[in-house]
Structure formats: structure tokens, C-alpha cells
SEVEX-806722 format. One record per residue: residue in one letter; z, x, y of N, C-alpha, C in turn. Coordinates in steps of 0.02 Angstrom, whole numbers, plus 50000, padded with zeros to 5 digits. Layout:
aZXYZXYZXY;...
END
This chain:
x461395012145734461495009645671462285011045649;x462525006345617463205006945599463395011945555;x463905015945561464085021745515464395017645450;x464145019345390464425016645323465105018945311;x465595013445292466275015945282466485013545217;x467005017045185467225013945116467805009545132;x468255012545170468975009745174468995003045218;x468555002945261468554997045307467784993445306;x467814987445291467164983945294467244978045346;x467044980145410467084975545464466754968745454;x466154968845432465744962645420466194958145364;x466494961045319466804956545265467434953845300;x467794957445337468364955545378468184949945427;x467734950345458467424943845501467474938145451;x467014939245403466914933645354467594930445336;x468034934645309468684932245293469054928045345;x469024931045407469344927145467469024921445474;x468374920945470468054914545475468194909445438;x468184911645372468364907045319469014905245322;x469514909045341470244906345344470234900145400;x469974901745461469894897645517469564889745494;x469044890745451468684884045423469064880945371;x469474884345338469934881645280470464878445329;x470774881345370471344878345412471114872145445;x470454871845477470304866845502470194860845458;x469884863045395469734857345349470454854345329;x471014858145316471634856045291471974851745344;x471784853945411472104849045467471764842945464;x471164842345458470734836445461470864831645401;x471004834945343471264831645284471884827545297;x472334833045318473054828245347472964822845387;x472574823445445472544817745482472234811945452;x471654812845414471354807545377471824804245324;x472254807945295472694805045241473264801245272;x473494803345332474044801045368473854794445414;x473214795345429473004791645493473204793245555;x473514798845566473884800445629473464808645659;x473344807945718473014814445755473584818545755;x474274817345755474774821645783475364820445729;x475334825245679475804824545617476334829145635;x476384834245676476994838445703476934839745771;x477474842545800477474844645875476954849245894;x476914853645847476374859045868475634857045877;x475524851545849474834848245857474684846545922;x475154843445964474944841146030475684839546071;x476094844846077476714842846106476874837046152;x476394838046211476424833746270476304826846247;x475794826246206475584819246182476014815746136;x476364819646093476894817346049477494814746080;x477744818546139478264815946188478154809846214;x477424808646242477304803146273477314797546228;x477034798846164477054792746112477714791246088;x478114796146082478854794846058479174790846112;x479084792146182479384788346228479124781446231;x478424779346225478184772846216478474769546150;x478534772646099478874769546046479504767246051;x479924770946090480674769246105480654763246143;x480204762746201480244756646241479974751146206;x479534751646157479294745846106479824743046079;x480194747546044480814746046007481304741946043;x481474743846105481914740646145481654733846167;x480964733746187480664727146203480764721446144;x480634724246082480684720846015481454717846007;x482034723046024482654720246013482754715446067;x482594716146126482714711946179482444704446161;x481804705046137481614698046120481964694546064;x482234698346009482664695445964483294693345995;x483534697546049484114694246086484014687246118;x483414687146147483204680446178483144675146131;x482884676346070482794671146021483454668645995;x483984672845998484634671345968485034667746030;x484774669046100485004665546156484814658446151;x484224657346127483964650146124484394646546081;x484584650046022485014645845972485674644846005;x485974649446040486604647846071486554641546126;x485984642146166485904637146216485744629946183;x485484630646129485344624246098485894620646060;x486364624746038486984622146014487404618246076;x487384622046128487744619046187487444612946208;x486734612746219486324607746246486474600946199;x486504603446127486634597746082487244594046100;x487834597046115488444594946124488474591046188;x488164594646248488114591146309487674584546301;x487204583946266486874578046245487414571746222;x487814574346182488294569046154488804567146210;x489034572946244489534571746303489224567146353;x488604568146371488294562746416488214557146390;x488104555646332487974548146304488764545546305;x489304548846303489894546946303490154544846373;x489974548246418490054546946491489674541646514;x489064539646495488634533446504489114528246475;x489334529346413489754522946382490374522146419;x490684527146444491254526646488491014522546557;x490524523946582490284520446642490094513646629;x489834511046571489694504546553490364500646543;x490784504046517491504500946510491824499446578;x491694503546630492044503846686491714497646727;x491014497146712490704491246750491044484046720;x491114485646646491254478546621492014476046648;x492484482246651493144481146685493124478446748;x492644480146789492654478946855492414472346876;x492244468346830492064461746848492624456346831;x492654452346868493174446746864493204442246808;x492654442846766492484437646713492994440346643;x493354446046650493734448846600494444448046633;x494994447146580495604447446594495994453446579;x496634454746595496884460446592496954462846520;x496954458146471497014459746406496414462046378;x495734460846398495154462446393495114469946413;x495464470946472495374478446502495844482446467;x496414480946434496704484746388496294487046331;x495954483146302495524483946247495024489646269;x494664488946332494094492946363494494499646368;x495094500046401495474505646416495594509746345;x495714506046295495874509846233495294513546208;x494594510546213494064513946193493894519646250;x494064519746307493924523846351494304530246332;x494934529346319495504534546300495144538346241;x494864534046188494664537646130494024541746147;x493604538946189492954542946210493234549246248;x493784549046282493934554546325494304560246285;x494634557946233494834563446175494294566046148;x493784562146118493214564646086492774569846133;x492714568646198492354573746233492724580146244;x493434579846242493804586346238493774589846180;x493724585946117493714588446057493034592546052;x492474588746066491794591646066491664598446109;x492084596946172491984602546217492364609546191;x492884607446158493374613546128493154616346069;x492704612146019492474614545961491734617345959;x491364615646023490764619246019490714626346028;x490634630945969490604637645967489944640545946;x489844647145965489274650545930489514657445912;x489624659545849489804665445825490564666245857;x490904661145845491604661245884491754661545955;x491204660045989491254660046057491244653146083;x491664650246119491694643846144491294643046202;x490914637746208490354637446261490414632346308;x490934627646295490924621846347491604621046378;x492034625946380492734625946401492684630446466;x492124632646497492134636146552492224643146559;x492164646846481492174653146474492564655346422;x492634660846411493054663446353493634668946379;x494134668846347494694673146361494524681046350;x494564685446394494564692946383495154696346411;x495284701846376495784706046395495644710546461;x496144709346511495874712346584496024720146562;x495654724546601495724730246604496364733146632;x496704729346667497354729946702497894730146655;x497774727146594498424726946538498674734746528;x499334734446531499604741446523499484744346455;x499544739546411499494741646340498734745946323;x498284744746366497714748746358497824755446379;x498134755946432498264763546459498714766846417;x499224762846388499764766746341499634766946271;x498894763746254498734765246182498854771846145;x498804776846168498924783546140499654784246124;x500064781646159500804781646149501084775946101;x500734770546101500974764546063500604762745998;x499984766345990499614765245921499444758245924;x499244754445979498964747645972498274747245973;x497964744445927497194743845931497074735745911;x496414734445928496144728245901496544722545920;x496494721146002496894716646024496434710946033;x496604703846004496284699246005496584693246052;x496284690746109496594685946136496074680346163;x495704679546113495104673446118495504667246128;x496004665046087496284658446084496994658646136;x497094663146167497724663546210497544660246281;x498074657446308498054655046378497934660146431;x497694658146489497634662646538498304664446559;x498424670846578499084672646608499224680846584;x499884682046604500134687946585500704688746530;x500624692346481501044691746414501394698946423;x502094698946406502484704146404502824705046342;x502794711246315503194712746244503794714646263;x504324711946214504994713446215505104717246146;x505334723746146505274727346085505874732446087;x506414729346063507024733746066507024737546010;x507194744146015507254748545955507754746445900;x507534748745847507934747145781508154740545766;x507784735745799507894728645777507394725145728;x506794729145722506294727145681505954721045693;x506004719545765505724713745794505154715245845;x504624711145849504194712145909504084705145942;x504224705545998504214697546036503654698346100;x503334692846102502844691446153502914685346184;x502894685646259502914679646288502604680446360;x502344674446382502004673346449502434669446496;x503034668746486503484665346534503624658146524;x503124654746477503204648046456503314647646377;x502924651646341503034650746266503184659046253;x503574659646194503824665546168503824665546096;x503634670946066503644671645996503834678345966;x504324678545923504574684845890504244685245818;x504074691345793503844692945733504224698245697;x504394697145635504744702745603504324707845576;x504374714845603503924719345579504244725445536;x504874723745527505364728945496504984730245423;x504634726245381504294727545325503714732845331;x503384733145396502954738145408503074745645421;x503694745845432503884753345462504304756645411;x504294763345415504654767045369505334768645390;x505764773045355506424773745369506524776245446;x506094779445475506114781645542505854777145601;x505754771045576505504765845617504834766545646;x504304769845607503654770745633503164767545576;x502624766545593502084764645545501884771445507;x501814770245442501644776345402501014779045428;x500914785145412500144788145413499604784445368;x499034784245402498494780145368498564772545359;x499084769945391499194762845382499084759445441;x498884752545437498814748245499499074741045482;x499244737345517499524732045512499324725945566;x499094720345541498974715445589499624711145614;x499764710245670500334706745694500044699945724;x500014693745691499894687945726500414684645765;x500284682945830500774678145861500314671745861;x500354667345816499914661645810499994657345863;x500674655945882500824650345940500574652746001;x500394658746017500134662246071499404662446081;x499174662946016498394663846014498254671546021;x498744675946007498644683246015498714686145949;x498254692045934498414695845872498304703245893;x498754706945866498754714945880498784718545816;x498544725345820498634728445764498964735145778;x499424736245740499964742745747499684747945695;x499594754245711499234758745664499794765645664;x499604769445608499994775745608499404780845619;x499684786545616499204792845621498674793145566;x498054795645584497544795945532497074790345528;x497184783845558496834778345553496234778545596;x495634777845568495004779245603494924774445670;x494804777445721494814774045787495434771945819;x495994774045786496704772845821496864779045863;x497044777245920497274782545964497934785645964;x498384782945925499044785145914499414781745859;x500094782345860500454778645805501034774945845;x501204769045798501734763945829502444766745805;x502894766045856503594767445824503994762145857;x504574759145829504954753845853505204755245915;x504994750145967505344751046047504814753446091;x504274756146060503834759146122503324753346154;x503394748346127502994742046163503364738246223;x504024739746228504454735746272504214736546340;x504094730546378503794730446434503084730946449;x502834733246400502054732746411501754725946417;x501204724946448500894718746469500204717946442;x500044712046425499334710446411499194704646459;x498634705546496498384701146540497774698146524;x497744691946508497224687946485496844684446543;x496224685746547495844681546604495234679446569;x494844674546613494314670446588493724673146609;x493164673846574492484675646600492064670546585;x491894667246641491434661746638490704662946619;x490464669446637489704671346634489654672246552;x488944670846532488704671646472488134676746487;x488184683146469487854688846491487374690246428;x486654690446437486304691746381485724698746393;x485774702146355485304709246361484684707346335;x484174707246375483484705746371483034712946369;x483374717546400482964724546412483364729846397;x483024735646408483484742246382483904745546441;x483884742346498484314744746555484914739446579;x485284742146623485794737846647485694733946714;x485014734446737484814730746793484694723246792;x484594720346849484604713346841483934711446800;x483484715146801482854713346772482974712646694;x483424716446665483554716446592484254713246570;x484624710946619485204707346609485174700746624;x485144695446587485214688646618485844685546607;x485994681846664486664677846652486634670946672;x487124666746637487084659746650487834656746639;x488024653146681488724649546684488654642446647;x488954641346603489114635146570489904632546592;x489804627646631490504625146666490884621346609;x491584620646630492004617046585491814610146582;x491684608046519491404601546509491944596346469;x492524598546475493004594146442493194588546493;x493344581946468493374575746509494044577346556;x494504581346527495174582246567495004589146611;x494434592846610494324598046647494244597246725;x494144601546761494074601546838493444598446856;x492834599346802492234597346820492154590546823;x492244587846762492234580346747492764576246773;x493364578146770494004575846808494094569346795;x494074567746720494184560446703494914559346667;x495404564246680495984564646642496334558146678;x496394557346740496724552546770496554544746775;x495944544146745495624537646752495864532946700;x495904525746725496094521046668495774514146689;x495744510046642495414503746665495894497246649;x496484498646666496964493946647496954487546699;x496694488546752496634484346807495904483446823;x495694478446862495034478446885494944482346947;x495444484346983495314490247040495354496347002;x495704497146955495614503946922494904504446894;x494634499846870493974499746838493474501946895;x493574497646948493064498947006493154505047033;x493744508547046493814515747069493564520147023;x493584519446957493314524346912492544525246908;x492214519746938491474520746938491124526546975;x491404527647027491204533847070491354540847032;x491844541046996492024547846966491634548146898;x491494542546874491034542446814490334543746827;x490134541346880489384543146911489384550646928;x489854553546959489894560546970489884563846902;x490254562846854490334565546794489674565946756;x489294559646765488614559046732488194564346763;x488214565346832487744569746871487974576546849;x488564578346839488804585446818488474586346757;x488664583546707488244584546636487544585146643;x487224580146681486484580846686486284587346717;x486634589546775486494595346809486644601246763;x487174601846723487154606746682486574607946624;x486414602246600485904602646553485254604546585;x485124602846644484604604946686484504612346693;x485114614946712485234622446723485074625446652;x485294623046599485204627346547484454626746524;x484164620846533483394620346520482974625246554;x483204625446625482804630146665482994637546647;x483414639346622483604645146597483294647846535;x483264642346492482794644146431481934644346448;x481834640246498481134641246522481034648446544;x481494650946584481434657446611481454662746556;x481794661746509481794666146451481144666346410;x480914660346405480284659046372479754663146402;x479704662546464479234665746510479354673746503;x479984676346489480134683046480479864685546420;x479874681546366479604683046294478854683846299;x478484679146345477884679446342477544685746381;x477994688546434477774694246471477894699946424;x478514700046391478654705246356478114706546300;x477924701046258477454702046213476794705046237;x476604702246299475964704746322476064712146343;x476594714646380476764721746386476744725546328;x477094723546267477244726046209476534727946174;x476114722646179475484724346149475024729146170;x475064730046249474684734746268475074742146266;x475684742546260475974748646255475954750946173;x475794746646133475664748046060474994751046054;x474554747846102473794749646094473804757046119;x474224757746182474174764346209474464770246168;x475014768146130475354772646083474884775546032;x474514769745999474004770745945473364775545968;x473174775146036472704779346058472944787146063;x473634787046075473894794346076473974797746017;x474244793245977474614795745917474084795745846;x473634790645853473234789545789472644792945786;x472304794745729471704798745719471024794545730;x470514798245767469864794645761469564796345702;x469594791445656469244792245577468624796145585;x468164792745630467414795245621467444803345643;x467834804045699467764811545725468074815645674;x468634813645649468974818045605468614819445536;x468274813945506467834814545450467214820145470;x466894817645519466334823045535466464830245551;x467084831845584467444837245585467594840745529;x467754836945474468044840445414467384842045373;x466904836945380466204839645348465934845945378;x465924846145443465754852145486466084859145457;x466784858345445467184864245430467074865645361;x466914860745317466744862345252466034866145235;x465594863745277464944866745275464994874345304;x465404875445345465524882345376465834887145323;x466284883645293466704887345241466404889645188;x465854884545157465334886645107464864892145120;x464754891445188464164896545214464504903045224;x465164903545236465444910245245465604912545174;x465744908345130465874910245059465214913645026;x464714910445046464014912945016463764919545042;x463914920445113463784926645145464264932945134;x464884930345102465374935345094464964941745054;x464554940144996464214945044953463764949744999;x463464946345041463054950345085463304956545127;x463974954145151464394959645186464524964845143;x464454965845082464554970745043463984976245046;x463474975345089462844979445080463034986645095;x463424988745147463514995045163463844998845109;x464364995045072464604997845017464175000044961;x463694995344948463194997144882462785003144908;x462625003844981462255009144997462665016644978;x463285016444999463625022044991463755023544913;x463805018044875463855020044797463185022844781;x462595020144806461965023844791461985030244798;x462175032344857462195039844876462595043944824;x463165040444806463635044444756463415045544689;x462905041444670462655042144598462265049244590;
END
């Protein structure tokens, strides 16, 4: 028989411990049912939560990749719409060549045909040059980019030059002429040169003031640079008159259109397509030297126009095949994403039936422990009887 004690009531302590456990279980299950989640904090299940977070990150990457693909469709449709018009014009040129190649027309008629041909050629060049998506030209064989070999990039800390735009510049190497104390900045590529007065941007010491920046446009060259002073966010240094002398900008062309459709840099998640130069005077269509002035000219032009038609058709077919491939990628991604979301749900979300029955079980045990707490005081009552 247990010895009665006054200071320590072991049965009542056990009841209190059990009651605390039951109340904690009830609170946890109420939280799970109210949030719909089995894991509400890392302490609930660290390994499962880490797995669920990893799956969630992958799902977000897939969703963004699919959004990129949808935007890619818009870009390709813009290009295809212009290619359709160019194809119609090439076919019209071919028709004109067939007309001019027959002996039923005289040279005066061929001059009229040649006039229409020249107008169509100019229109093809215009369409190809103005077909853009978000500022990127699509039908001129690529877009200009700044080569990593440009010395202004390596010397940016000393020159304070940032935000170099060369989209509209011709391919080639551009060199700065920057004489100290003359307030002028000159840029040229060996063919064209332009000087800009920058004296108004400089202080008395010939440097850009702190926390100031100035855009310097070389409109005739298609180049724009920004000169900055100290304290400008993202600026590596400050410009002072003369530090750019001899520095070079190397403009090159990137013919690839690169689309990020997945979270990695592998070929599975990066898709590339090349849209060739579709200008009439470009190297692909090569219609710049054609004319229909004579019957022989028109006959000779037929072969070139047939090749040009096939080139446009082939480019449209490649874009169509690329779009079909991306559409299959979307279908696959959506299927994978659906299964990943289902897997994350199984890990993260609560089984409502199990949690509800568990809560009821914990509540019953808590009520039982509360009702039994009074019985645990039996030994104390006996001791008090002895003391009376």
C-alpha cells in the first residue's frame, strides 16, 4: 500500500501530465483543421516540410516556364504574320517576273513591272526591319549585342560608364575619343563619327557630380551610354573628362532567340530558334540586284525568286515546328505539374477525417482526466481525517 503524503500527490501529478498532453494534442489538431495543413511549422515534420517546399519550388518554376512559352508563342506569331506578308510579296514578284519574261510585253511594259518590283522590295525591307516584339527585331537575322571583349566593360570601374545600349548600332568596333578638358565625347566606327558636348554635365573639376547620371545619345550611330558619378545605385565608378579615350565598344550580332522554359540551363530547359534575315536585300532572299528591265533580266530573276519563296516557306515551317514542340512541352509540363501538386498535397495537407477523430479522442481523454482529478485527492482526504 502506498504511503500517504501531503507535499507530493503522485496520482494528481500523473493526471495533470496526461491532461496537458491531451490539451496539446487537441490544440494541434484544431490548428491542423483550421489551416487545412498537417505541417504548420518545421517542428511538426522537418523532413516532410523540406520535401514539400522543394516540390513547391519546382512547381513554381514549371508555371513560370509555361508562362514564358505562352509569351514565346506571341513572339513567334508576330514573326509568322510578317513572314506571311513577305511570302505574298515574293509570290507577287515571281508573277511579275513571269510576265516580264514573255515576249508579248515590250520594254516600256517591263519598266512599269520593274517599278512595282522595286516598290515590293522596299516594302519587304521595311516590314522585316520594323517587325519587333518588345523592342527586339525579329526578321533581320538577329539583334545587336555588346561583346564581352569591349574594353569599356573591363574599365567600367575607372570610367563610370553604365547602361550601354547598342541595339540600333551597326556591327563593328567603336572607339571613343575623349580629350581632357575639351568637354566633348566622340565615338566612331571608322565609317561614321559623332561628337557630343558633355561640358554641361561636368563640374569645375571635369567630373560627373556625386549621385548624378547623364544619358549620352549618339543618335547617328545608334548607341547610347550613361555617365555616372559616385553614389549612383548600380554604378561601378565615376566619369571624369578624358578617361574614355581609346576605350572600345564591340557590337556583334546574336542570331539565336533563346527561351527559358525550365529551371536549369540545360538543353532540356532552354530552347533556341534561329530566324534568318528576311530582308529582300539580305543574304537569304538576295533580291537586291534583280530587275525586270529586259526580258532576259526577268527570265534570270525567276530562279532567284523561286529560291526566295522556298526560303520564306522554309522559315515559316521551322517556326511552326518549333511552336508545335513548345506546345508539347506545355502539355508535358502541365501533366508533371498536376502530379507534383498532388504529391505536395499528400505531404503538406491534413487528413480531415483522421484529424477530426483524433481531436474528438483527445477531448474525451481530457474530459476523463478532468473528472478523475478529484479522485486523485483520496490520500489527502484520509490524512486530513487522521488529523481531526
